[in-house]
DSSP file (Angstrom, degrees, kcal/mol; ACC not computed):
  #  RESIDUE AA STRUCTURE BP1 BP2  ACC     N-H-->O    O-->H-N    N-H-->O    O-->H-N    TCO  KAPPA ALPHA  PHI   PSI    X-CA   Y-CA   Z-CA
    1    1 A Q              0   0    0      0, 0.0     2,-0.4     0, 0.0    24,-0.0   0.000 360.0 360.0 360.0 123.9  111.1  137.8  138.6
    2    2 A V        +     0   0    0     24,-0.1     2,-0.4    25,-0.1    24,-0.2  -0.750 360.0 179.4 -90.4 128.8  109.7  136.3  135.4
    3    3 A Q  E     -A   25   0A   0     22,-1.3    22,-2.8    -2,-0.4     2,-0.5  -0.997  19.9-151.1-139.5 128.6  109.5  132.5  135.1
    4    4 A L  E     -A   24   0A   0    104,-0.5   106,-0.6    -2,-0.4     2,-0.5  -0.864  16.8-165.2 -99.5 130.9  108.2  130.3  132.3
    5    5 A V  E     -A   23   0A   0     18,-2.5    18,-2.3    -2,-0.5     2,-0.3  -0.961   1.7-160.3-122.9 122.4  107.0  127.0  133.6
    6    6 A E  E     +A   22   0A   0     -2,-0.5     2,-0.3    16,-0.2    16,-0.2  -0.698  12.2 173.7 -97.6 155.1  106.4  124.0  131.1
    7    7 A S  E     +A   21   0A   0     14,-2.4    14,-1.7    -2,-0.3   105,-0.1  -0.918  44.7  59.9-142.2 169.4  104.2  120.9  131.7
    8    8 A G        +     0   0    0     -2,-0.3    11,-0.3     1,-0.2    -1,-0.1   0.385  61.7 130.6  95.3  -1.9  103.0  118.0  129.8
    9    9 A G        +     0   0    0     12,-0.1     2,-0.3     9,-0.1   105,-0.2  -0.177  24.9 113.7 -76.5 179.7  106.1  116.2  128.7
   10   10 A G  E     -d  114   0B   0    103,-1.2   105,-2.6   102,-0.1     2,-0.4  -0.977  64.3 -46.3 153.8-169.8  106.6  112.5  129.1
   11   11 A L  E     +d  115   0B   0     -2,-0.3     2,-0.3   103,-0.2   105,-0.2  -0.835  53.8 169.5-103.8 133.9  107.0  109.2  127.4
   12   12 A V  E     -d  116   0B   0    103,-2.3   105,-1.6    -2,-0.4     3,-0.1  -0.987  34.0-106.3-144.9 146.7  104.5  108.3  124.6
   13   13 A L    >   -     0   0    0     -2,-0.3     3,-2.0   103,-0.2    72,-0.2  -0.326  51.5 -85.7 -67.5 154.1  104.2  105.5  122.0
   14   14 A P  T 3  S+     0   0    0      0, 0.0    72,-0.2     0, 0.0    -1,-0.1  -0.374 121.0  28.4 -62.5 140.8  104.9  106.3  118.4
   15   15 A G  T 3  S+     0   0    0     70,-3.0    69,-0.5     1,-0.3    71,-0.1   0.434 100.5 118.7  89.8  -0.7  101.7  107.6  116.8
   16   16 A G    <   -     0   0    0     -3,-2.0    69,-2.4    69,-0.2     2,-0.3  -0.225  58.4-118.5 -94.1 179.0  100.6  109.0  120.2
   17   17 A S        -     0   0    0     66,-0.2     2,-0.3    67,-0.2    66,-0.2  -0.909  21.8-179.1-124.5 150.4   99.7  112.6  121.3
   18   18 A L  E     - B   0  82A   0     64,-2.4    64,-3.0    -2,-0.3     2,-0.5  -0.975  14.5-150.5-138.3 147.8  101.1  114.9  124.0
   19   19 A R  E     - B   0  81A   0    -11,-0.3     2,-0.3    -2,-0.3    62,-0.2  -0.953  13.4-161.0-122.9 114.7  100.0  118.4  124.9
   20   20 A L  E     - B   0  80A   0     60,-3.1    60,-2.3    -2,-0.5     2,-0.3  -0.740   6.3-168.8 -91.2 143.7  102.6  120.9  126.3
   21   21 A S  E     -AB   7  79A   0    -14,-1.7   -14,-2.4    -2,-0.3     2,-0.4  -0.940   7.2-168.5-129.8 153.2  101.8  123.9  128.1
   22   22 A C  E     -AB   6  78A   0     56,-1.7    56,-2.3    -2,-0.3     2,-0.4  -0.985   4.3-171.8-141.4 128.0  103.8  126.9  129.3
   23   23 A A  E     -AB   5  77A   0    -18,-2.3   -18,-2.5    -2,-0.4     2,-0.5  -0.969  17.7-137.7-123.2 142.1  102.8  129.6  131.7
   24   24 A A  E     -A    4   0A   0     52,-2.0     2,-0.3    -2,-0.4   -20,-0.2  -0.846  18.1-162.2 -95.6 124.2  104.5  132.8  132.5
   25   25 A S  E     +A    3   0A   0    -22,-2.8   -22,-1.3    -2,-0.5     2,-0.1  -0.694  53.3  34.7 -98.4 156.3  104.6  133.7  136.3
   26   26 A G  S    S-     0   0    0     -2,-0.3     2,-0.6   -24,-0.2   -24,-0.1  -0.383 109.1 -40.6  91.0-179.6  105.4  137.3  137.3
   27   27 A R        +     0   0    0     -2,-0.1     2,-0.4     2,-0.0    -2,-0.1  -0.772  69.6 161.7 -88.7 118.3  104.7  140.6  135.8
   28   28 A L        +     0   0    0     -2,-0.6     2,-0.2    -4,-0.1     3,-0.2  -0.927   8.0 170.5-140.2 116.2  105.2  140.1  132.1
   29   29 A F        +     0   0    0     -2,-0.4    72,-0.3     1,-0.2     3,-0.2  -0.738  51.7  30.1-123.7 167.4  103.7  142.5  129.5
   30   30 A N        +     0   0    0     -2,-0.2    70,-1.5     1,-0.2     2,-0.6   0.888  66.8 176.3  55.4  42.0  103.9  143.3  125.8
   31   31 A I  E     +E   99   0B   0     -3,-0.2    68,-0.3    68,-0.2    -1,-0.2  -0.699   4.2 174.0 -72.5 118.1  104.7  139.7  124.9
   32   32 A N  E     +     0   0B   0     66,-2.7    21,-0.7    -2,-0.6     2,-0.4   0.922  58.4  26.9 -95.1 -53.2  104.8  139.7  121.1
   33   33 A T  E     -EF  98  52B   0     65,-0.9    65,-2.5    19,-0.2     2,-0.4  -0.928  58.8-167.8-121.9 134.9  105.8  136.2  120.0
   34   34 A M  E     +EF  97  51B   0     17,-2.6    17,-2.8    -2,-0.4     2,-0.3  -0.959  21.6 170.4-116.0 140.8  105.4  132.9  121.9
   35   35 A A  E     -EF  96  50B   0     61,-2.4    61,-2.5    -2,-0.4     2,-0.4  -0.939  30.9-138.3-146.8 160.4  107.3  129.9  120.7
   36   36 A W  E     +EF  95  49B   0     13,-2.7    12,-2.9    -2,-0.3    13,-1.7  -0.997  23.8 178.9-124.1 135.5  108.4  126.3  121.3
   37   37 A Y  E     -EF  94  47B   0     57,-2.7    57,-2.5    -2,-0.4     2,-0.3  -0.791   8.0-158.8-117.5 166.6  111.9  125.0  120.6
   38   38 A R  E     -EF  93  46B   0      8,-2.4     8,-2.6    -2,-0.3     2,-0.4  -0.998   8.5-160.2-148.2 157.1  113.4  121.7  121.0
   39   39 A Q  E     -E   92   0B   0     53,-2.4    53,-1.6    -2,-0.3     6,-0.2  -0.922   8.0-161.5-144.2 114.2  116.9  120.2  121.4
   40   40 A A    >   -     0   0    0      4,-0.4     3,-2.4    -2,-0.4    51,-0.1  -0.552  45.4 -76.1 -87.1 155.6  117.7  116.6  120.8
   41   41 A P  T 3  S+     0   0    0      0, 0.0    -1,-0.1     0, 0.0     3,-0.1  -0.254 120.5   9.1 -49.5 129.9  121.0  114.9  122.2
   42   42 A G  T 3  S+     0   0    0      1,-0.2     2,-0.3    -3,-0.1    -2,-0.0   0.464 113.8 103.5  82.6  -0.7  123.9  116.0  120.1
   43   43 A R  S <  S-     0   0    0     -3,-2.4    -1,-0.2     1,-0.0     2,-0.1  -0.791  72.4-108.1-119.6 158.4  121.9  118.5  118.1
   44   44 A E        -     0   0    0     -2,-0.3    -4,-0.4     1,-0.1     2,-0.1  -0.408  46.7 -92.4 -78.0 155.8  121.4  122.2  118.1
   45   45 A R        -     0   0    0     -6,-0.2     2,-0.3    -2,-0.1    -6,-0.2  -0.483  48.8-167.8 -68.5 140.0  118.2  123.8  119.4
   46   46 A E  E     -F   38   0B   0     -8,-2.6    -8,-2.4    -2,-0.1     2,-0.4  -0.930  25.4-105.3-136.5 157.0  115.7  124.3  116.8
   47   47 A L  E     +F   37   0B   0     -2,-0.3   -10,-0.3   -10,-0.2     3,-0.1  -0.650  30.9 177.7 -80.2 132.1  112.4  126.2  116.4
   48   48 A V  E     -     0   0B   0    -12,-2.9    12,-2.3     1,-0.4     2,-0.3   0.838  65.6 -20.6 -96.3 -52.4  109.4  123.9  116.5
   49   49 A A  E     -FG  36  59B   0    -13,-1.7   -13,-2.7    10,-0.2    -1,-0.4  -0.986  57.5-163.9-162.9 156.3  106.6  126.4  116.2
   50   50 A R  E     -FG  35  58B   0      8,-2.0     8,-1.9    -2,-0.3     2,-0.4  -0.985   0.8-166.8-146.7 147.9  106.0  130.1  116.8
   51   51 A I  E     -FG  34  57B   0    -17,-2.8   -17,-2.6    -2,-0.3     6,-0.2  -0.987  12.1-144.7-140.1 134.1  102.9  132.4  117.2
   52   52 A T  E >   -F   33   0B   0      4,-1.9     3,-1.5    -2,-0.4   -19,-0.2  -0.376  34.2 -99.2 -90.4 174.7  102.7  136.1  117.1
   53   53 A L  T 3  S+     0   0    0    -21,-0.7    20,-0.1     1,-0.3   -20,-0.1   0.920 123.6  48.7 -59.0 -47.8  100.4  138.5  119.0
   54   54 A L  T 3  S-     0   0    0      1,-0.1    -1,-0.3   -22,-0.1   -22,-0.0   0.468 122.7-100.8 -72.2  -5.2   98.0  138.7  116.0
   55   55 A G    <   +     0   0    0     -3,-1.5    -2,-0.1     1,-0.3    -1,-0.1   0.078  69.6 142.0 115.9 -27.7   97.8  135.0  115.4
   56   56 A P        -     0   0    0      0, 0.0    -4,-1.9     0, 0.0    -1,-0.3  -0.253  35.0-150.3 -60.8 137.2  100.1  134.1  112.6
   57   57 A T  E     -G   51   0B   0     -6,-0.2     2,-0.3    -8,-0.0    -6,-0.2  -0.738  15.7-164.9-112.9 157.2  101.9  130.9  112.9
   58   58 A D  E     -G   50   0B   0     -8,-1.9    -8,-2.0    -2,-0.3     2,-0.4  -0.996  11.8-175.1-132.0 131.4  105.1  129.4  111.9
   59   59 A Y  E     -G   49   0B   0     -2,-0.3   -10,-0.2   -10,-0.2   -11,-0.1  -0.993  30.2-111.8-137.8 147.1  106.1  125.7  111.9
   60   60 A A    >>  -     0   0    0    -12,-2.3     3,-1.2    -2,-0.4     4,-0.8  -0.308  35.0-119.0 -60.9 149.1  109.1  123.7  111.2
   61   61 A D  G >4 S+     0   0    0      1,-0.3     3,-0.7     2,-0.2    -1,-0.1   0.864 111.0  61.5 -62.8 -32.0  108.7  121.5  108.1
   62   62 A S  G 34 S+     0   0    0      1,-0.2    -1,-0.3     3,-0.0   -14,-0.1   0.659 112.9  34.6 -73.1 -16.0  109.1  118.3  110.2
   63   63 A V  G X> S+     0   0    0     -3,-1.2     4,-2.4   -15,-0.2     3,-2.0   0.439  82.7 125.9-114.4  -1.8  106.1  119.0  112.3
   64   64 A K  T << S+     0   0    0     -4,-0.8     4,-0.1    -3,-0.7   -15,-0.0  -0.326  81.8  17.8 -62.1 137.9  103.6  120.7  109.9
   65   65 A G  T 34 S+     0   0    0      2,-0.4    -1,-0.3     1,-0.1     3,-0.1   0.238 125.8  58.0  84.6 -12.9  100.3  119.0  109.8
   66   66 A R  T <4 S+     0   0    0     -3,-2.0    17,-2.2     1,-0.2     2,-0.4   0.692  97.0  54.5-112.8 -36.0  101.0  117.2  113.2
   67   67 A F  E  <  -C   82   0A   0     -4,-2.4     2,-0.4    15,-0.2    -2,-0.4  -0.832  59.7-167.2-109.7 144.4  101.7  119.9  115.7
   68   68 A T  E     -C   81   0A   0     13,-2.5    13,-2.8    -2,-0.4     2,-0.4  -0.982   4.7-158.4-125.6 130.4   99.5  122.9  116.6
   69   69 A I  E     +C   80   0A   0     -2,-0.4     2,-0.3    11,-0.2    11,-0.2  -0.809  16.2 170.2-104.0 146.5  100.5  125.9  118.6
   70   70 A S  E     -C   79   0A   0      9,-2.2     9,-2.6    -2,-0.4     2,-0.3  -0.954  13.1-155.8-147.4 163.3   98.0  128.1  120.4
   71   71 A R  E     -C   78   0A   0     -2,-0.3     2,-0.6     7,-0.2     7,-0.2  -0.991  16.8-153.5-145.5 153.4   98.2  131.0  122.9
   72   72 A D  E  >> -C   77   0A   0      5,-2.7     5,-2.2    -2,-0.3     4,-0.7  -0.936  16.8-172.8-120.0 101.8   96.0  132.6  125.5
   73   73 A S  T  45S+     0   0    0     -2,-0.6     3,-0.4     1,-0.2    -1,-0.1   0.844  81.9  58.4 -66.5 -33.6   97.4  136.2  125.7
   74   74 A A  T  45S+     0   0    0      1,-0.2    -1,-0.2     2,-0.1    -2,-0.0   0.804 117.9  32.7 -71.6 -20.7   95.3  137.2  128.7
   75   75 A R  T  45S-     0   0    0     -3,-0.5   -51,-0.3     2,-0.1    -1,-0.2   0.477 105.7-126.7-106.4  -1.6   96.8  134.4  130.7
   76   76 A N  T  <5 +     0   0    0     -4,-0.7   -52,-2.0    -3,-0.4     2,-0.4   0.954  61.6 137.9  47.8  62.1  100.2  134.5  129.1
   77   77 A T  E   < -BC  23  72A   0     -5,-2.2    -5,-2.7   -54,-0.2     2,-0.4  -0.969  37.1-164.4-134.1 154.1  100.2  131.0  128.2
   78   78 A V  E     -BC  22  71A   0    -56,-2.3   -56,-1.7    -2,-0.4     2,-0.3  -0.997   7.6-165.7-134.4 136.4  101.2  128.9  125.2
   79   79 A N  E     -BC  21  70A   0     -9,-2.6    -9,-2.2    -2,-0.4     2,-0.4  -0.903  11.1-156.8-123.7 157.1  100.4  125.4  124.2
   80   80 A L  E     -BC  20  69A   0    -60,-2.3   -60,-3.1    -2,-0.3     2,-0.6  -0.956   6.5-161.0-132.0 110.5  101.7  122.9  121.8
   81   81 A Q  E     -BC  19  68A   0    -13,-2.8   -13,-2.5    -2,-0.4     2,-0.6  -0.814  14.1-169.9 -84.5 115.6   99.3  120.0  120.7
   82   82 A M  E     +BC  18  67A   0    -64,-3.0   -64,-2.4    -2,-0.6     2,-0.3  -0.949   9.3 172.3-121.1 118.5  101.5  117.3  119.2
   83   83 A N        +     0   0    0    -17,-2.2   -66,-0.2    -2,-0.6   -67,-0.2  -0.758  57.2  27.6-116.9 159.0   99.9  114.5  117.4
   84   84 A S  S    S-     0   0    0    -69,-0.5    -1,-0.2    -2,-0.3   -67,-0.2   0.924  83.2-161.0  62.2  42.6  101.2  111.6  115.3
   85   85 A L        -     0   0    0    -69,-2.4   -70,-3.0    -3,-0.2   -69,-0.2  -0.204   9.2-160.8 -67.4 150.4  104.4  111.6  117.3
   86   86 A K    >   -     0   0    0    -72,-0.2     3,-2.2   -71,-0.1     4,-0.3  -0.854  33.0-107.9-122.3 156.8  107.5  110.0  115.9
   87   87 A P  G >  S+     0   0    0      0, 0.0     3,-1.6     0, 0.0    29,-0.3   0.832 118.1  62.0 -54.0 -32.3  110.7  108.8  117.5
   88   88 A E  G 3  S+     0   0    0      1,-0.3   -48,-0.0    27,-0.1    -3,-0.0   0.604  87.7  71.8 -75.3  -6.1  112.6  111.7  116.0
   89   89 A D  G <  S+     0   0    0     -3,-2.2    -1,-0.3    27,-0.1    25,-0.1   0.535  70.1 121.6 -72.9 -13.7  110.4  114.0  117.9
   90   90 A T    <   +     0   0    0     -3,-1.6     2,-0.3    -4,-0.3    25,-0.2  -0.347  40.7 111.4 -54.2 124.1  112.3  112.9  121.0
   91   91 A A  E    S- H   0 114B   0     23,-2.1    23,-2.7   -51,-0.1     2,-0.5  -0.966  74.1 -86.5-178.5 170.6  113.8  116.0  122.5
   92   92 A V  E     -EH  39 113B   0    -53,-1.6   -53,-2.4    -2,-0.3     2,-0.5  -0.912  48.2-147.9 -91.9 126.6  113.8  118.5  125.4
   93   93 A Y  E     -EH  38 112B   0     19,-2.8    19,-2.1    -2,-0.5     2,-0.4  -0.878  12.5-162.1-106.0 131.2  111.2  121.1  124.5
   94   94 A Y  E     -E   37   0B   0    -57,-2.5   -57,-2.7    -2,-0.5     2,-0.4  -0.878  11.3-138.7-114.6 140.9  111.6  124.7  125.6
   95   95 A C  E     -E   36   0B   0     -2,-0.4    14,-2.0   -59,-0.2     2,-0.4  -0.801  20.4-171.1 -89.7 135.6  109.1  127.5  125.8
   96   96 A Q  E     -EI  35 108B   0    -61,-2.5   -61,-2.4    -2,-0.4     2,-0.4  -0.992   8.7-175.7-133.9 135.4  110.1  131.0  124.7
   97   97 A M  E     -EI  34 107B   0     10,-2.1    10,-2.9    -2,-0.4     2,-0.5  -0.977  12.0-154.9-122.2 144.7  108.3  134.4  125.1
   98   98 A T  E     -EI  33 106B   0    -65,-2.5   -66,-2.7    -2,-0.4   -65,-0.9  -0.974   1.6-159.2-125.4 127.4  109.6  137.5  123.6
   99   99 A V  E     -EI  31 105B   0      6,-2.5     6,-2.1    -2,-0.5   -68,-0.2  -0.829   5.3-172.8 -99.7 138.9  108.8  140.9  124.9
  100  100 A T        +     0   0    0    -70,-1.5     4,-0.2    -2,-0.4   -69,-0.1   0.406  47.5 101.4-115.6   3.4  109.3  143.9  122.4
  101  101 A A  S    S-     0   0    0    -71,-0.4    -1,-0.2   -72,-0.3   -72,-0.1  -0.980  94.2  -3.2-145.6 133.6  108.7  146.9  124.6
  102  102 A P  S    S-     0   0    0      0, 0.0     2,-0.3     0, 0.0    -1,-0.1  -0.986 141.6 -18.8 -78.6 -12.4  110.6  148.8  125.8
  103  103 A G  S    S-     0   0    0      2,-0.0     2,-0.7     0, 0.0    -2,-0.2  -0.872  80.4 -79.9-144.0 172.6  113.2  146.6  124.4
  104  104 A I        +     0   0    0     -2,-0.3     2,-0.4    -4,-0.2    -4,-0.2  -0.704  50.3 166.4 -83.3 112.2  113.6  143.1  123.0
  105  105 A V  E     -I   99   0B   0     -6,-2.1    -6,-2.5    -2,-0.7     2,-0.5  -0.973  23.0-151.3-127.6 143.1  113.9  140.4  125.6
  106  106 A H  E     -I   98   0B   0     -2,-0.4     2,-0.4    -8,-0.2    -8,-0.2  -0.954  10.1-164.5-113.3 129.2  113.7  136.6  125.3
  107  107 A Y  E     -I   97   0B   0    -10,-2.9   -10,-2.1    -2,-0.5     2,-0.4  -0.945   8.9-163.4-113.2 140.1  112.5  134.6  128.2
  108  108 A W  E     -I   96   0B   0     -2,-0.4  -104,-0.5   -12,-0.2   -12,-0.2  -0.932  11.4-134.5-127.5 146.1  113.0  130.7  128.3
  109  109 A G        -     0   0    0    -14,-2.0  -104,-0.1    -2,-0.4     3,-0.1  -0.284  32.2-106.6 -81.5 173.2  111.6  127.9  130.3
  110  110 A Q        -     0   0    0   -106,-0.6   -16,-0.1     1,-0.2  -105,-0.1   0.648  61.2-110.8 -81.9 -17.4  113.6  125.2  131.7
  111  111 A G        -     0   0    0    -16,-0.0     2,-0.4   -19,-0.0   -17,-0.2   0.016  19.7-128.5 105.5 149.6  112.6  122.7  129.3
  112  112 A T  E     - H   0  93B   0    -19,-2.1   -19,-2.8  -105,-0.1     2,-0.3  -0.999  24.6-118.3-139.4 139.5  110.4  119.6  129.5
  113  113 A Q  E     - H   0  92B   0     -2,-0.4  -103,-1.2   -21,-0.2     2,-0.5  -0.532  25.1-173.6 -77.5 131.2  111.4  116.0  128.2
  114  114 A V  E     -dH  10  91B   0    -23,-2.7   -23,-2.1    -2,-0.3     2,-0.5  -0.984   5.7-177.9-119.7 118.0  109.4  114.4  125.4
  115  115 A T  E     -d   11   0B   0   -105,-2.6  -103,-2.3    -2,-0.5     2,-0.6  -0.958   9.8-167.1-117.9 133.5  110.4  110.8  124.6
  116  116 A V  E     +d   12   0B   0     -2,-0.5     2,-0.3   -29,-0.3  -103,-0.2  -0.948  33.8 133.7-121.7 104.9  108.7  108.8  121.8
  117  117 A S              0   0    0   -105,-1.6    -2,-0.1    -2,-0.6   -31,-0.0  -0.995 360.0 360.0-156.9 150.8  109.5  105.2  122.0
  118  118 A S              0   0    0     -2,-0.3  -105,-0.1  -105,-0.2    -1,-0.1   0.364 360.0 360.0 -99.1 360.0  107.9  101.8  121.9
């Protein structure tokens, strides 16, 4: 049974920083893409950042220059460093890992709450 476990969420002041981590437990091979999504109340889940196996990254325009995604493929972990946080970053953040062999399967974590408020 594969599980993705997120950590690092919490309450932070505007302008502050948080680092989210996600680790996959169980046997999980051929992970191509690792990503972070978020969902704010009343809004659809949206892609925050994505990193492929060879390293190219993709960010939502709203977080470019403030967030950095990184991965440790050997340990099946993905991190999200979030700096200069804004109240509009408040959401539940979800980790996703995509396996592409033998077929495409998306795994999701349970989510971790990030609240940016004074």
